C-alpha positions as CSV (number, residue, x, y, z in Angstrom):
1,M,118.0,104.7,110.3
2,T,114.2,103.7,110.1
3,S,112.8,101.7,107.5
4,C,109.3,101.6,105.7
5,T,108.4,98.8,108.2
6,D,108.7,101.3,111.0
7,F,106.0,103.4,109.2
8,R,103.5,101.1,107.4
9,E,102.0,99.6,110.4
10,D,100.9,103.2,111.1
11,L,99.7,104.2,107.8
12,S,95.9,103.3,108.3
13,S,95.8,105.3,111.5
14,F,97.6,108.2,109.8
15,A,95.1,108.2,107.2
16,F,92.4,108.3,109.8
17,G,94.3,111.1,111.6
18,D,94.2,108.9,114.9
19,L,97.9,109.3,115.8
20,P,99.6,111.9,118.3
21,P,100.8,114.8,116.5
22,R,104.4,114.2,116.6
23,R,103.8,110.5,115.1
24,M,101.6,112.1,112.4
25,G,104.6,114.5,111.5
26,E,107.0,111.7,111.5
27,I,104.8,109.7,109.1
28,G,104.1,112.8,107.1
29,L,107.8,113.4,106.6
30,H,108.5,109.7,105.5
31,V,105.6,109.6,103.1
32,G,106.7,112.8,101.6
33,A,109.9,111.2,100.7
34,C,109.0,107.5,100.1
35,A,107.2,106.6,96.9
36,A,106.2,103.2,98.0
37,C,104.5,104.5,101.1
38,R,103.1,107.4,99.5
39,A,101.6,104.8,96.9
40,E,100.3,102.5,100.0
41,L,98.7,105.5,101.6
42,R,96.9,106.5,98.5
43,G,95.6,103.0,98.3
44,I,94.2,103.2,101.8
45,E,92.7,106.5,101.2
46,L,91.2,105.2,98.2
47,L,89.7,102.2,100.1
48,L,88.2,104.7,102.8
49,V,86.5,106.9,100.0
50,L,85.0,103.6,98.3
51,T,83.8,102.4,101.6
52,E,82.2,105.5,102.6
53,S,80.6,105.6,99.2
54,L,79.2,102.0,99.7
55,L,77.9,102.8,103.2
56,G,76.1,105.7,101.8
57,L,74.8,103.5,99.2
58,V,73.4,101.0,101.5
59,D,71.8,103.7,103.6
60,E,69.9,104.9,100.5
61,I,69.0,101.3,99.8
62,V,67.6,100.8,103.2
63,E,65.9,104.0,103.2
64,F,64.2,103.1,99.9
65,V,63.4,99.6,101.0
66,T,61.7,101.1,104.4
67,R,59.7,103.6,102.1
68,L,58.3,100.6,100.4
69,H,57.3,99.1,103.7
70,L,59.1,95.8,102.9
71,P,60.7,93.8,105.5
72,T,64.4,94.7,105.8
73,S,65.2,90.9,106.1
74,L,64.6,90.8,102.2
75,L,67.2,93.3,101.5
76,V,69.8,91.1,103.5
77,V,68.6,87.9,101.8
78,G,69.1,89.6,98.6
79,A,72.3,91.1,99.1
80,M,73.5,87.8,100.1
81,G,72.4,86.4,96.8
82,F,69.7,83.9,98.2
83,G,66.7,86.0,96.9
């Protein structure tokens, strides 16, 4: 019998679709039947969405600063709280 630990280590790769088809199927079946792993997968997926959103925002800020012809070093210093 397999346990959640056999699947949890691959949940991030599953969310990215970076596993072989057979493993994707195994994890998909497990997640379909296991509320705890399903919740963990939802958390991982939410983090992916938030990360993509933040990266998009950073790209927009860099583009804005570039259009202002300000040194991008000011952006880094300001983001780190030193500005």
